[in-house]
C-alpha angles and dihedrals in degrees: 000000000000122000112255122244117281108259124257115236115264101182088253092158100026111159094009128119120225135192118197124189125208090020100147122100125024103302138107094288093056091047092048090053093047093047091048090055090047089051092056103264127138103235140200117192126202137191141153092240108078098192094046090045090057091046090051092051089049092049092050090048091051093048099043107021090240123095115212121222114255137208129180111233136172103208091205089066121075089199090057091046094050089049089051090053093049092046091049094050091048094047099039102028091234138358119249098170134029119191112196103202105149115122142147129206138171136162121257135138118247092242090054097041117113125214088247092055092048094046095045094054093047092045095053098034105037110012091051091059089053093047094046093048092047089053101043102032097074089056090053093043091053089054092045090229141074145106132233120196119193127197110230127158140232084248086076084073104024136057127242128169116252094018104091094120095044094043092049090050093049092047085053090052089054094050092044090051092054096046097043090047091059090051093047097045096081088059095051094253120133125208121190138152141215122223110202122193103203126342118180122229137142097266093051090051089051097053100035127068118247089236093057093045090052091048093050093045091051089059091059117096090228091050093233140078120258120264110244090243090058088062091042090054091061091046089054091048090054089047093050133080089252089080094047094135095048123095133145089021128139110208116199113220095199144116096201118147117250 
């Protein structure tokens, strides 16, 4: 099935400020940042890779005419995260939306998995969401408004060989989203997550065999992987006022057959 037409901007986030983690490269984070700029937001992007972060900011500026602010951040470091928060508040004035996109995968059987492999995937994929939320949420609670959007995965619900560490981390993101949302609700802050099935981008193609990508795509009702901007669209919906009554929800971005 053919890919749908790229969406026209609708000022979905006009006047809002947005911080996106893991926004370098060609993945979901980059697309979420680009789409946020297109939808009228003032954006700050963050990533661990300084050179690629600068290239991402340049690419967004070339595509949209607006260059986002940028801040290098290692999401496994609370010091880096707190610096990101302070930089974002200084650059943007305040933070309306936080998109937690950082994640790390890899394929390894449980019997072959080392403690270091397990801990690294959980640290980047799950612990980072906790650290980022712990850092940014008080700022939003003080303002009595805000939205946090986490990037989970359908593997938080479904089984796949070689993905025990990643699936466990994403299931943790889902549970953390639900629990933190209940705590934040009384302050007017919403916390939701997307759970993509398969979204095609250059890095995924680099680290995943063509055979597996074809197998996963064949399971989708549309017979193709999602475009990264199709996942970003749902993130922006959850970040926008259109989802004002949603919190603690995990929204699957998937066309998988039942």
